[in-house]
C-alpha positions in Angstrom: -20.5 1.3 19.6 -18.0 4.2 18.4 -17.7 5.0 14.7 -14.7 3.4 13.1 -11.8 5.3 13.2 -8.6 4.1 11.5 -5.2 5.6 10.8 -2.4 5.5 8.3 0.7 6.6 10.2 3.8 6.6 7.9 7.3 8.0 8.6 8.3 10.7 5.9 11.8 9.1 5.3 11.3 7.9 1.5 9.0 6.9 -0.9 6.0 4.9 -0.5 6.5 1.0 -1.1 4.2 -1.8 -1.4 4.1 -2.9 2.2 3.1 0.6 3.3 0.8 1.1 0.5 -1.3 -2.2 1.6 -1.5 -0.9 5.0 -2.8 2.3 3.7 -5.1 0.8 1.3 -6.9 -1.8 3.8 -7.3 0.9 6.5 -9.0 3.1 3.7 -11.2 0.3 2.6 -12.3 -0.7 6.0 -13.1 3.1 6.8 -15.1 3.5 3.7 -16.9 0.0 4.1 -18.0 0.9 7.8 -18.7 4.4 7.0 -15.8 5.6 9.4 -12.9 8.0 9.2 -9.6 7.6 7.6 -6.8 9.6 9.4 -3.5 10.4 8.1 -0.9 10.9 10.7 2.8 11.6 10.1 5.3 10.1 12.5 8.1 12.4 12.0 9.6 12.3 15.4 13.1 11.0 13.9 14.3 14.4 12.6 17.5 13.0 11.4 15.8 10.9 8.8 12.5 12.6 8.1 12.0 15.3 5.4 9.3 17.7 4.3 9.9 16.7 0.7 9.2 12.9 1.5 6.1 14.1 3.2 4.7 16.0 0.4 5.7 12.9 -2.3 3.9 10.7 0.3 0.7 12.8 0.3 0.6 13.3 -3.5 1.2 9.6 -4.1 -1.7 8.8 -1.8 -3.8 11.4 -3.6 -3.0 10.0 -7.2 -4.1 6.5 -6.0 -7.4 8.2 -4.6 -6.7 7.5 -1.2 -8.1 10.4 0.5 -8.1 11.2 4.3 -11.0 12.7 6.4 -8.2 14.1 9.0 -4.6 15.0 8.5 -1.7 17.5 8.7 -2.8 19.4 5.6 -6.6 19.6 6.4 -6.7 19.5 10.2 -9.3 18.0 12.1 -10.6 17.7 15.8 -7.4 16.0 17.1 -4.8 18.3 15.4 -1.9 18.6 15.2 -1.5 15.5 13.0 2.4 15.7 12.7 4.0 14.0 16.0 6.9 16.6 15.9 4.0 19.1 16.7 2.9 16.9 19.5 5.8 16.7 21.7 4.5 18.4 24.7 1.5 15.8 24.7 4.0 13.1 25.1 6.2 14.7 27.9 2.9 15.3 29.9 2.1 11.5 29.3 5.5 10.6 30.8 4.8 12.9 34.0 1.5 10.8 34.4 3.5 7.6 34.2 6.1 8.9 36.5 3.4 9.8 39.0 2.0 6.2 39.2 5.4 4.5 39.3 5.3 3.2 35.7 8.3 5.3 34.3 11.5 6.1 35.7 14.5 8.3 34.6 17.6 6.2 33.3 21.2 7.8 33.3 23.0 4.8 31.7 25.5 6.0 28.9 25.5 4.7 25.3 28.9 2.8 26.0 27.4 1.0 29.2 24.3 0.0 27.2 26.4 -1.4 24.2 28.8 -3.3 26.7 25.6 -4.8 28.3 24.1 -5.7 25.1 27.2 -7.2 23.7 27.7 -9.4 26.9 24.1 -10.6 26.7 24.6 -11.7 23.1 27.8 -13.4 24.0 26.2 -15.4 26.7 23.2 -16.2 24.3 20.8 -14.3 26.2 18.0 -12.0 24.6 19.5 -8.3 24.7 17.4 -6.0 26.8 18.0 -3.4 29.3 19.0 -4.8 32.9 16.9 -2.4 34.9 20.0 -0.8 36.4 18.2 2.5 37.0 14.9 1.3 38.0 15.3 1.6 41.7 17.4 4.7 42.1 16.3 6.6 45.2 15.2 10.3 44.8 18.3 11.5 46.0 20.6 9.5 43.6 18.3 10.5 40.6 18.7 14.3 41.6 22.4 13.9 42.0 22.9 12.1 38.6 20.7 14.7 36.9 23.1 17.4 37.6 25.5 16.1 35.1 23.4 13.6 33.0 20.4 14.3 30.9 18.2 11.1 31.4 16.0 9.1 29.1 12.7 7.8 30.6 11.9 4.2 30.6 8.6 2.3 31.0 8.6 -0.1 34.0 7.7 -3.5 32.8 6.0 -5.8 35.0 6.9 -9.6 34.5 3.7 -10.9 33.2 1.8 -12.7 30.4 0.0 -10.4 28.2 -2.5 -11.4 25.6 -4.8 -9.8 23.2 -7.0 -10.9 20.3 -5.8 -10.2 16.8 -8.6 -9.8 14.2 -6.3 -11.6 11.6 -4.2 -13.9 13.8 -6.4 -14.8 16.6 -5.0 -15.0 20.3 -1.5 -13.4 20.7 0.4 -14.0 24.0 3.6 -12.4 25.1 6.0 -12.7 28.0 6.5 -9.1 29.0 9.6 -10.0 31.0 11.2 -10.4 27.4 10.8 -6.7 26.6 13.0 -5.2 29.3 12.3 -1.6 30.4 11.8 0.2 27.1 12.5 3.9 26.4 9.6 6.3 26.4 11.2 9.7 26.0 14.8 10.4 24.8 17.2 12.5 26.3 16.4 15.4 24.0 12.8 15.2 24.9 11.5 13.6 21.8 9.1 10.5 22.3 10.0 7.0 21.3 8.0 5.2 18.7 6.2 3.3 21.3 5.1 6.3 23.4 4.2 8.4 20.5 2.2 5.8 18.5 0.4 4.4 21.6 -0.6 7.8 23.1 -1.8 9.4 19.6 -4.1 6.1 19.0 -5.6 6.9 22.6 -5.9 10.8 22.0 -7.2 10.4 18.5 -9.9 7.9 19.4 -8.6 5.2 16.9 -10.7 2.3 17.3 -8.9 0.0 14.8 -5.4 -0.5 14.0 -4.7 -2.3 10.8 -0.8 -2.8 10.2 2.0 -5.3 9.4 2.9 -8.4 11.5 6.3 -6.9 12.0 4.4 -4.6 14.6 3.1 -7.5 16.9 5.8 -7.1 19.6 5.4 -3.2 19.4 1.5 -3.6 19.9 2.2 -5.7 23.3 4.4 -2.5 24.5 1.6 -0.2 23.4 -0.9 -2.0 25.3 1.3 -1.8 28.3 1.3 1.8 27.9 -2.4 2.3 27.3 -3.1 0.0 30.4 -0.8 2.1 32.6 -2.6 5.2 31.3 -6.0 3.7 32.0 -7.1 3.9 28.4 -9.1 1.7 26.2 -7.2 0.2 23.5 -8.3 -0.3 19.8 -8.8 -3.5 18.0 -5.7 -4.8 16.1 -5.3 -6.5 12.9 -1.8 -7.5 11.9 -1.3 -8.1 8.0 1.1 -10.9 6.9 4.6 -10.6 5.5 4.7 -9.9 1.8 7.1 -12.1 -0.3 8.5 -11.6 -3.7 8.1 -14.1 -6.6 11.1 -16.0 -5.2 9.4 -16.6 -1.8 11.9 -14.1 -0.1 10.7 -11.2 2.0 9.7 -8.2 -0.3 12.7 -5.6 0.0 11.8 -1.8 -0.2 14.7 -1.7 -2.9 13.2 -4.5 -4.9 12.1 -3.8 -8.5 8.3 -2.8 -8.7 7.8 -1.8 -5.1 8.4 2.1 -5.2 4.7 3.1 -5.8 5.7 6.5 -7.2 8.1 4.9 -9.7 5.3 2.8 -10.8 3.0 5.8 -11.4 5.6 7.6 -13.0 6.1 4.6 -15.5 2.4 4.9 -16.4 0.8 2.2 -14.3 -2.7 2.9 -13.7 -3.9 3.7 -10.0 -6.7 1.4 -10.4 -4.4 -1.5 -11.3 -1.9 -0.9 -8.6 -4.9 -0.7 -6.1 -6.3 -3.8 -7.3 -3.0 -5.6 -7.2 -2.2 -4.5 -3.7 -5.6 -5.4 -2.5 -4.9 -9.1 -3.4 -1.9 -9.2 -1.0 -3.5 -11.3 1.8 -7.2 -10.7 0.9 -9.0 -13.3 -1.5 -12.1 -10.9 -2.1 -10.9 -9.7 -5.4 -10.0 -12.0 -8.4 -7.6 -9.6 -10.2 -9.3 -10.3 -13.7 -9.9 -6.6 -13.8 -8.7 -3.4 -12.2 -11.5 -2.6 -9.7 -12.6 1.0 -8.8 -11.8 1.8 -5.3 -15.4 2.2 -4.1 -16.2 -1.3 -5.6 -13.2 -2.6 -3.6 -14.6 -1.0 -0.4 -17.8 -2.5 -1.0 -16.4 -6.0 -1.2 -13.8 -5.6 1.5 -14.0 -8.0 4.3 -11.2 -7.6 7.2 -12.3 -10.9 8.5 -11.3 -12.6 5.1 -7.7 -11.3 5.3 -5.3 -14.3 5.5 -2.6 -14.8 8.0 -0.5 -16.7 5.5 2.2 -14.7 3.6 1.3 -12.8 0.7 3.1 -12.9 -2.5 3.7 -9.7 -4.7 4.0 -10.5 -8.5 5.0 -7.7 -10.9 3.7 -9.9 -13.7 0.4 -10.0 -12.1 0.2 -6.2 -11.9 1.4 -6.0 -15.6 -1.5 -8.2 -16.7 -4.0 -6.3 -14.5 -2.6 -3.2 -15.9 -2.7 -4.1 -19.5 -6.3 -5.1 -19.6 -7.4 -1.8 -17.8 -5.1 0.2 -20.2 -6.9 -1.1 -23.4 -10.2 -0.2 -22.0 -9.3 3.6 -21.5 -10.5 6.3 -23.9 -7.8 7.8 -26.3 -7.6 10.6 -24.0 -7.0 8.7 -21.0 -4.3 6.6 -22.7 -2.5 9.8 -23.6 -2.8 11.0 -20.0 -1.6 7.7 -18.6 1.6 7.3 -20.7 2.7 10.7 -21.8 4.6 11.3 -18.6 6.6 8.3 -19.0 7.3 9.0 -22.6 8.4 12.6 -21.6 11.0 11.3 -19.1 12.3 9.0 -21.8 12.8 12.1 -24.1 10.0 11.3 -26.7 9.9 14.2 -29.2 6.2 15.2 -28.9 6.7 18.5 -31.0 7.5 16.4 -34.1 3.9 15.4 -34.4 0.6 16.9 -34.7 -1.9 16.4 -31.7 -3.9 14.1 -33.7 -1.1 12.0 -34.9 0.5 12.0 -31.4 -2.9 10.8 -29.8 -2.7 7.9 -32.4 0.9 6.9 -31.6 0.3 7.0 -27.9 -3.0 4.8 -28.3 -1.3 2.4 -30.6 1.5 2.1 -27.9 -0.9 1.7 -25.1 -2.8 -1.0 -27.1 0.6 -3.0 -27.7 2.4 -2.9 -24.5 2.1 -5.7 -21.8 3.9 -3.6 -19.2 4.4 0.4 -18.9 8.2 -0.1 -19.0 7.9 -1.3 -22.7 6.1 2.1 -23.9 9.4 4.2 -24.4 11.2 1.7 -26.8 7.7 1.0 -28.6 7.0 4.7 -29.1 10.6 5.2 -30.4 9.7 2.9 -33.5 7.7 5.9 -34.7 10.7 8.0 -34.6 13.4 6.1 -35.9 14.4 2.6 -37.0 15.8 0.7 -34.0 19.1 -1.3 -34.3 17.7 -4.7 -35.4 17.4 -7.2 -32.5 17.9 -10.9 -33.2 14.5 -11.7 -34.0 14.4 -8.7 -36.4 17.6 -10.0 -38.2 15.8 -13.4 -38.4 13.0 -11.9 -40.0 14.8 -10.1 -42.6 16.5 -13.5 -43.6 13.0 -15.1 -44.1 12.5 -16.1 -47.8 9.7 -13.7 -48.2 11.5 -10.7 -46.9 13.1 -9.3 -50.1 9.7 -9.5 -52.0 7.8 -8.0 -48.9 10.3 -5.0 -48.8 10.3 -4.5 -52.6 6.5 -4.7 -52.7 6.3 -1.9 -49.8 8.6 0.2 -51.7 6.4 0.3 -54.9 3.2 0.7 -52.6 4.5 3.7 -50.8 5.3 5.3 -54.3 1.7 4.5 -55.6 -0.8 5.1 -52.9 -1.0 7.2 -49.7 -3.5 5.3 -47.6 -1.8 3.0 -45.0 -4.2 0.2 -45.4 -4.0 0.4 -49.1 -0.2 0.2 -49.0 -0.4 -2.9 -46.9 -3.1 -4.5 -49.1 -1.0 -3.6 -52.3 2.4 -4.9 -51.1 0.6 -8.1 -49.6 -0.7 -8.7 -53.1 2.4 -7.8 -55.0 4.6 -10.0 -52.7 2.2 -13.0 -52.1 3.2 -13.2 -48.5 0.7 -13.2 -45.7 0.4 -13.3 -42.1 3.9 -13.5 -40.3 5.6 -14.0 -43.7 4.5 -10.5 -44.6 4.3 -8.6 -41.3 7.5 -9.7 -39.6 9.9 -8.8 -42.2 7.8 -5.5 -43.0 8.0 -4.5 -39.3 11.7 -5.8 -39.0 12.5 -3.5 -42.1 10.8 -0.4 -40.9 11.4 -0.6 -37.0 14.0 -3.0 -36.3 11.6 -5.1 -34.2 9.3 -7.9 -35.0 6.6 -6.9 -32.5 5.3 -3.5 -32.2 2.2 -1.3 -32.7 -0.3 -1.9 -35.4 1.4 -1.6 -38.7 -1.3 0.5 -40.3 -0.9 3.1 -37.3 3.1 3.1 -37.7 2.7 3.8 -41.6 0.2 6.6 -40.9 2.4 8.3 -38.4 5.5 7.9 -40.4 4.3 9.4 -43.5 5.6 8.4 -47.0 8.9 10.2 -47.0 9.9 8.5 -43.7 8.6 5.0 -44.8 10.9 5.5 -48.1 13.9 6.6 -46.2 13.6 3.5 -44.0 13.0 0.9 -46.8 15.8 2.5 -49.0 18.4 1.5 -46.3 17.4 -2.0 -46.1 19.2 -4.7 -48.2 17.9 -8.3 -48.2 17.9 -11.1 -51.0 15.1 -11.6 -53.2 13.4 -15.1 -53.1 
């Protein structure tokens, strides 16, 4: 049996999103579980939408997540090149082979003709597909038309029933008459998705194709091409659709689906990978963020469900929060510092030791990385009090707590001694002490550990914030 070879084949047209990441992750896990190869192939034949910048971002995102590849456009490999834009000659030769066996033909129909044909089919409530007008042109007719029109090349689809065994969904059947004769090569010489994808899977020795269920009908067309070329097709696994928390198809534009954005906010790669692994695979509980290699050890493609998967940002937040709290101080700083820098946090205001304590306190407080900038700003200034803070400042104990804190900060310098002294002087405990104390100092009831806040602010800043508060004494 041939060694496992799987591929992730994105188009560099934008940022990596959850659907594509699941495809990449499941392929990577499958390759590592079976001791096979994970290939990165860039499908960039749509020149108008592809960009080098998007390709670089895509590769950097995969690297950050730990999804390394064994062959690809940057490192090469035995089946290079790995960008489809650099393989156009191979596709053109494949079309020549298909022409020779009568499985392809030139089509000279113009865009306006095809649009009118399609509109008529839709108006008649018929499935839109190419009529086959150019399928039986004589060589003389083809030669005459080619003098003024540059043709596309279409695959000649025989009316048949095509079936294949899907590793997730079982037996899949298609009536090929529903496809129409689809395009292989555009008039500018570039390949269609169907030709490029099918041929590359054959030429690169791909043994298993794991991708979304939206590719099911594409797979049938790819099997037709492979059969016509006399090639052995790979095994196929089509992953279920991903739904959002409302039960609707997850949109690329929905919040929390842009993977680079999640990383920039401070989400941990292990938390993202674990959350994505749960999209259709029940082999991981999600109680903790799991290392990639452990996920690979546990991965079972046979246990992937055909039922729709649900992406829940709150679940990712939960996994990330638990993982964040287990990091070392240095790791917490590395995870959150980029997001704080983007939000304009003034790092130069603090020594490295104090800065580490601030970021650690923030990491231990937040439920989601998006909360980090506001929590961190509590160390910089008193925020405009929100409703909860206003209510805390009206608590019966508020006046005594603030007065006691003013006295304590003038008497002692140790943060814990300040808290103990103010608590003893005011007689307030628990929320009756901490809520008004926090509200007075930060404008928020919830936030980092009060001791860490006091230590980072220092006596002068504490005094300044407390002097600006006016509350009735109990």
